[in-house]
Structures are given as C-alpha cells and as structure tokens.
N, C-alpha and C positions, 0 to 999 in steps of 0.2 A: 242382511238376512232377516226374514220374517219368521218368528218362532211363536208357536202356541203351546200351552201347557194344559194338562188335565190331571186332576188328583182323584184317587179313589182311596177311601179309608179315613183314618183317625186324624185328630188335630195335629199330632206329631208329624204324620205324613204330609199334611198340608203346609206346616211350617217349614219342613225340609224342602218341599218343592218351591216354596217362596225363596229360599236361599239359592237354589239352583237358578231360578229365574233372575235373581239379582246378578249372578255371575254372567249371564248372557247380556243383561242390560249394560253391565260394565264393559263388555266387549263390543258394544255398539249395536246389538241386535234390536230390531223393532218387535215389541211384544204385541201379539194380536190375540183376540179371543179364540178359544177353541171352536172350530167349525168354519172359520174364515180362511180364505186362501193364504197359504204360507209355504215356506221352504222346509221347515223342520217342525216336528211334533214330538214333545217329550211327555210321556205318560208315566205317572208314579202310581204303583199298584199296591194292592192289599191282598192278603191271603188268609185272613182270620177265619173265613168260612168258605165252603165250596161255592156258595152263591157269589162271594167276592171274587173268586177265581173266574167264574163265568162272566161277571160284570167287566172284569179286566179284558177278557178276550173280546167281548162285545164292543168295548170302547176302542180297542186296537183296530178292529175291522171297520168300525165307523170312521176312524181317522183316515184309514186307507181309502175308503170310498170317497170321502170329501176331498182329500188331497193325495191322489194316487202317485204323484211324482215327488212327494215330500219325503225327506229323511225321517224315518220313524224310529225313535229311541224309547226303550221301555226300561224302567228301573223300579225299585221298591221291593217289597217283601215277596210278592208273587214271582218277580224276576229272579230273586235269590233262590227260592225254593223250587221253582218249576221252569227253569230257562229252556228246557227241551220242548215243553208245550208251546211256549211263546215262539221259539225258533221255527216251529212247524207252520206258523201263520205266514203265508207268502206276502212279502212286502216289508216285513220288519227288518231294519238295517243294523240295529245294535241293541244289546241287552246288558244292563249294568247291575251287578249285585250290590249288596249292602256296603262293601268296602269301597266301591268305585263310584257311587252315585254322585259324589261331589267332585269327581274328576272328569266329568263328561267333556268340558271344553279342552281339557288337557289331552285326553285320549283320542279325540276325534279332531282331525285337522281339516278334512273335506267332508261336508255334509252332502254327499252324493249317494244316489241309490246304489245298493250293492247286490250282487247275485246271491250271496249268503250272508246272514247276519254275523257281525262281530260280537263275540260273547266275552264279557269281562266278569268272571265269577271266581270267588275264592271262598274257602271254608270260613264259617263264622265262629269256629271253636277257639280261635286264637285271640290275641289282644287287638281289637279293632280300635281305631282312633275315635275320639268323641268330636262330633261336629255340632256346634250350636245352631239354633234356628229360631227365627221369629217370623210371625205372619199375622196379617190382619184377619180377624175372624168374622167380620160382618161387612155388609155393603156400606154402612154409614161410617166405617173406619173409626168406631168408638172403642172397639175392643181388640186386644192383641194377644196372641198366644206366644208364650216364652217357653221353649223346650229347654229343660235343665238336666234331663236324664235320658238315657237310651239303653236298650237291651234289658235282659232279664235273666237272673240266675235261678229262678224257680223251675220246678219240674212238674207242673200241673199236667196230668195225663192227657188232657184234651187239647192242649195248646201247642201250636206250631211256631209261635212268635219267637221263642228263644233260638230256634233253628234259623229263622229268617233274620233276626236282629243281632244275635250274638250275646255275649256276656254283658252284665250291667256295667255302665260307665257313666260318668257325670261331668257336668260343666265345672271347671275349677272354681273354687269359692271366690277368689279375687276377681276372676272374670265375671262371675255372676253379680258381685257387688257393683262392678263397673257398669254392667248392662242395666241394672236396676236404676242406677243414677242417670244413665242416658235416657231411659224410658221416662224418667221423671220430668225431663225437659220436653217431652213430646206432648201432643194434644190428645193422646188416648186417655180414656176415662177408666178403663178396666184392663187389668193384666191377668191372664189365666196361666198359672204355673202348670206345666204339662210334662209328661214323660211316659215311657212304656210301663215302668213300675216306679212311680214318682217317689213313693216312700222309701225306696232303696237308694235314694241319693246319698252318695259318699264320695267326697273329693279326695285327692291324694294326701291332703293334710289331716284327714280324719273328720272333717266337718260333715254332719249328717243333716237330714231334712229338717229336724227341729232347729238347727242352727240357721238354716235358711229362713224359716218362719220367724225366728227371734230377730234376725238382722232386719228383715223387712219391717217388722213392728217397731223396732228402735229407729230405723231410718225415717219412718213416717212419710212415705211418698204421697204425692197429691192424688194418685190413682187409687182406686180400690183394687184389691187382689183377691182372686178366686183360685181355690185348689181344684184341679180338674177331676182327679180320681185318686184314691189312696186305699191300699189294702188295710183291712181291719187290724191286722197284727202290727202294722206300722203307724197306725193312728194312736199316738200315745196320749195319756192324760195331760201331759205338759202342752202338747200341741192344742188340745181342746181348750185348756185353760187360757192360753195366749189368745186364741180366737174369740173366746167368750168375753174378753175384756177389750178387744181390739176395735178401733174405729177405722182400720185399714182393711182387714180381712173380712170377706163376705161370710155371713153365717150360713154357709151352704157346704154340704159334704156329699160326695158321691163315693159310696163304699161297696165294692163288689161282694156279693154273698155267694152266688152261683147255685147253692142248694140249701134248703132248710132241714135236710136230713143228714144226720151225722154219718150214717152209713155211706151216703153218696159223697159227702165231703172227703171221706177217707179214700174212696175210689178215685176221686179227683186229685188227691194229694195236695189239698189246700192246707195252708200253714196256720190254721186256726180251727177252733170248734165253734159250734153254734152258740154256746154260752158266752164265749168271749165276744162274739158278734153282738149278742143281745146287750151285754154290758156296755159296749161302746155306744150303741144307739141310745140307751137309757141315760148314759152319762152326758151325751150331747144334749138331750132334751131337758135334763135337769139343769145344766149350766146355761143353755141357750134355748129356751122354750120355743122361740120363733124360728129356729133353724130349719131350713129345707134339707131333706136327706133323700138322695137317690140311691137306688139299689140295682145291681146287675144280677140276673138270675138266668140259669140255663135249664130248659126243659128237655126231657127225653134222653138224658145221659144213659149209656148202657147200664142195665141193672136197675134202673129207676122203675119200681113197681107203682101200682096205684096207691099203695100205702105210703111209699116214700114221697110221692107227689102230694098226697094229702097232708103229710107232715110239713112239707115245704109251704103249702098254702096256709096252713094254720099258723105256722111260725111267722110268716110275713104279715098275715092279718093281725097278729097280736102286737106287732111293733109299730111305734109312732113314726113311720116313714112317709115320705111325700109322693114318690112316684117310682115306677119300676122300668128298667130297660130289660125286656124279656127276649132271650135268644133261643131259638130252636137248635138243639144240638146238631152240629154238622160234623160228620166224620172226616178227619184229616189223616191221610197216610203219613207214616213216619211219627205217629204218636202212639203212646201206650194204649189209649182208650180205643183206638181202632181195632185192637185185637181182644178187647174185653167181651165176654159173653153177655147175653141178655139184651140184644138190640131191641129198641122200642120201635114199633111200627110208625111210619110217617104220619098216618092219620091220628094216632094217639098223641104223638108229639105236638102236632098242630092244635089239637083240641086243648091240651094242657097250656100251650102258649096263649091261646085265646082266653082261657079262664084267668090266667095271671094278668093279662092285659086289661081285662075288665076290672080286676082287683086294683090295678094301677089307676084306672080312671076314678074309681071310688076313693082311693087314698088321696089322689090329687084334689078331687072335689072337696073332701073333708078338710084338707089343709088350707085350700083357698078360702073356704067359708070361715075358717078360724082367723083369717086375716082381715075380715070385714071390720072397719072402724080404725084399723091401724094405719099409721103414716110410714110409708116406705120410700126409699130413695130409688128413683127410676132414671136410667140413662136412656133418653129418647133415641130410638134407632131408626124408625120408619114412620113417615107421615102418610096417612091414608086419606086422600082428598075427598073421596066419596062420603066418608063418615065424619070427616074433620077430626079424626082421632090420631093420636100418636101411639105407637107400640114400643114397648121396651121391657126389660127385666129388672125386677127389684133385686136388692142385695141378697135376699134369701130365695132367689130363683122362682119368683112368681111372674108368670106372663101377664103383663098388665097393659090395658089400653085406657086412655083418658082423652077427653075432648079438649080441643084448643083451636081458636080461630087463627093462630099464628103457625106458619110452617117453619119458623125458626124459634128455637127455645134454648135455654141454658143447657150445658152439657150434662148436668145432673140436677134433678128436680124432685122436691118432696111431693108425694102423691098420697092422698087418703083413699083407701079402698072402701067402696060402699056396696059392691054387688059382685056376684059371680055369674058369668054368662058363658055357657058352653065350656071351652077349655082355657078360658082366660078370665082375669078379674077386671072389673071396671073401677076406675078411680077418678078423682077430681083434684085439681091443684090445691095443695094444702097451704 
C-alpha cells in the first residue's frame, strides 16, 4: 500500500504525524510524498484559528482531486472539534479524534472507499493516554522535535485547544530519560523540547519541567537543546539560572504574551500579569544578555480599544525582546471569547497586526545588529550554490548565512557575525 501524509499546524502535530507514519512503515507500507499517486492519504489537522480550519478543508479537497480513489483519513484537532464539517466533504472515508489518532492501523482493516465516513470520536474531558512523538524538523535532518507534554488545563477564553487536546498529560520521566539517552546516540545536532503547554510538564512521580531541564543539564548530551515555548508563569528563576550557565541549552526563549494590556489579559484569563512578564524578560537579559526572546501576541481581541492596543504596543516596545509572532484574533465557537462584547472590525484588527509586525522587524534588526562581532555556533542546514553560502541558526536564534567553497561542513561550526542584510545576518568562519 502506498501512503502519503500531510500535516497542518504546530511542531507537536508534526511530531505526532511522524509517529503515525512510522506505524505504517512498520506494517510494510510504501511512503510517498503528498500529491503523488497513492492508495491512502492521512491528513493531520489544526483548529487554532478559523483560517486553519479553512486550510484543512482545502487540503482535504486537494487530496481528493489528486487521488480520487484513495482512502482519505483525517485526524488531529480539527477532526476532534468539527468532525461534522469534515464528514460533509464527499470522499472522506474516516475521521479520527484525539483519542484514536494513534490507532488508525488497528481501527481500519481495509483501506477501501466508503459511501459514508467512519467516525472515531470521543470526548476529551476524560483521562486520555499520553503518546510520545519525535520528528525531524528540517530537510537536512539536523534538528529533531521531542514532544514531552500534551493537552492543557488552562481556560484561556479565546482558545479551543483544551477542547481538542484534552487535559494536560506528560511523558513519564523514566521514559524521557531513556529517550534523551537514545537521541544522544543519533546524528541530530539539536533537540527541540515541545508540548502544548510545555511548562505544565508533570509526570506521575511528581517530576516537573525544571526537573527535565536539570536532568538534561546534568546528562550533558552531545546535542544542543532548545525550549520551544513556555508560559511566563512557568518560566522560573531556577530554569533561567540553569540555562544561563549551560553549554547544552540554547539561550533562546519563546514566551507568549498575547496582550500588553492588563485589562485584556484579564478578559483572556491569562495566568500572569504584565509586570510578571516584564520581570521574566528583564531577568533573562540580566543573566543572559545575548539571549534571543520571541513573543506571541494577539491583536483585535473582543474589547480591545485603541487605548488597549497602544498600551500593548508601548509595553512591547519597552522590552528587550527579539521578534514577535503576531496573530489576528480569530473567533472560535465553543469559547468564552466568542460571546464577549466589543467585537473589533476586521480592518482594525489587520491594521494593528501590521503595526506590530513592523515593530517585530525593527526589534529583530536591532537584535541582529547587536550580534555584529560576536562568535556564535551555527548548525549548517542548507547550502545555496548560487551564492556559495550556507544557511543556519545560531544558538540564540539568529538566522545566519556564511560563505564557504565546500558543500560539506562539520555539523556545528563557529561563525563570526560581521553584517546584517535584510532578515538575516552575514558571518564568516571563525
């Protein structure tokens, strides 16, 4: 059987689809690229925004056009939350919710077209099992994503992910230790720790995320480790201290903010205030001056006035952060925010998004210029023959290019940054 896969969404989604693909490989299936002729297509979906839902439907229809006689299976967060919408797409054969996404080979014995889709959905409010997942994150196979946590117990008013993913659950600590030891024997150069709410890691024995960080630091693996994203209320001083002294952990943090207005944070039901957020950022820069810091922010949340947005802009502008991931608020049914008053017009939301993205460009440029003259460790990921340059990321998340006459290089190499060009830095072999 020839099987193709398509992922929509986050690194956790991608890691999980990689695990499903391994199941089919172990059963003898031939894996082909999405878009090639095949017998079965498995699509892993996202539902974080209405745009993600639309993208999922678009990909499902594209798969049906390319392979109209293939068995079409849809899983992931959108499948869990909106199976009825997917079932209306003629040609879909099976829909698997969160509980069943790793049971596809067990639940389906014949991959044949069906007159009506089989739907495997259960509520996510019970105790769902934890499934570990690992996936390669780039074409050069230098970086791997390790999922160690799933689900979320928070009740942010705009977020549908707890409904799609269920309660927080974590990889058992002994299994995590074993996996890190296994990865240490591979050729990967970077491991990204990932989860839906990573800082909420808690295994049955009581081990927390700080214990994970402490273990990795004591283990001293050959790879460098990067934390994907962590809530500010879960980023403790102890974690920052360990990373500040570490030669294993990357000096790079991605810390969701969502709004710089305390009024909006309360409406969002975020578990921190803006002053705690400021304290975390300043503590990082005091202990790790060269650290890269990314920020998530949402524009146009219900009730966000011009004054609230200005407050957010000024707050972010005052912080020594590196870049922003800016999201335009997308209304999701089954969330509290969808019923809040004060809807912001679409044009206003987009204008605010564009303003913050320009601020992000400015912040990134300032940070990149501060790196001129510094020597950073780059993992070469892609060789560009036209310019005879390699491209890769530094430990503090600077996009760097450097010239080399060789199309083969060591897995990790010291580069001295000497200039900033467009959205990347230029370096030379140090």
